[in-house]
C-alpha positions in Angstrom: 79.0 106.2 116.9 76.5 106.3 114.1 75.8 102.6 114.4 75.4 102.9 118.2 72.8 105.6 117.7 70.8 103.0 115.6 71.2 100.4 118.3 74.0 98.4 116.6 77.1 97.1 118.3 80.0 96.2 116.0 81.6 93.0 117.4 84.0 92.0 114.5 85.4 94.0 111.7 87.0 92.0 108.8 89.4 94.0 106.5 89.7 92.2 103.2 92.0 94.5 101.3 94.4 97.4 102.0 96.2 99.3 99.3 97.8 102.6 98.6 98.3 104.7 95.5 102.1 104.7 95.7 102.6 101.0 96.2 104.3 101.4 99.6 102.5 98.5 101.2 103.3 96.1 98.3 107.0 97.2 98.4 107.2 96.4 102.1 105.8 92.9 101.4 108.2 92.3 98.6 111.1 93.3 100.8 110.1 91.0 103.6 109.6 88.1 101.2 113.0 88.7 99.7 114.6 88.8 103.1 112.9 85.5 104.1 114.1 83.8 100.9 117.6 85.1 101.5 117.7 83.9 105.1 116.4 80.5 104.1 119.1 80.1 101.4 121.8 81.1 103.9 120.5 78.7 106.5 120.5 75.9 103.9 124.0 76.7 102.8 125.2 76.7 106.5 123.5 73.4 107.1 125.1 71.9 103.9 128.5 73.2 105.0 128.2 71.5 108.4 127.7 68.1 106.8 
């Protein structure tokens, strides 16, 4: 609204970094990464067992 009053129109907003004081966002990322590694290892073991 402030920018519009000055005649500006915001077309693109690029967020470069998001963080929080308690580390919640980082913990979510670590959990997802660990799940992906686990799933890949299980898939590899299943594929090896089939051969």
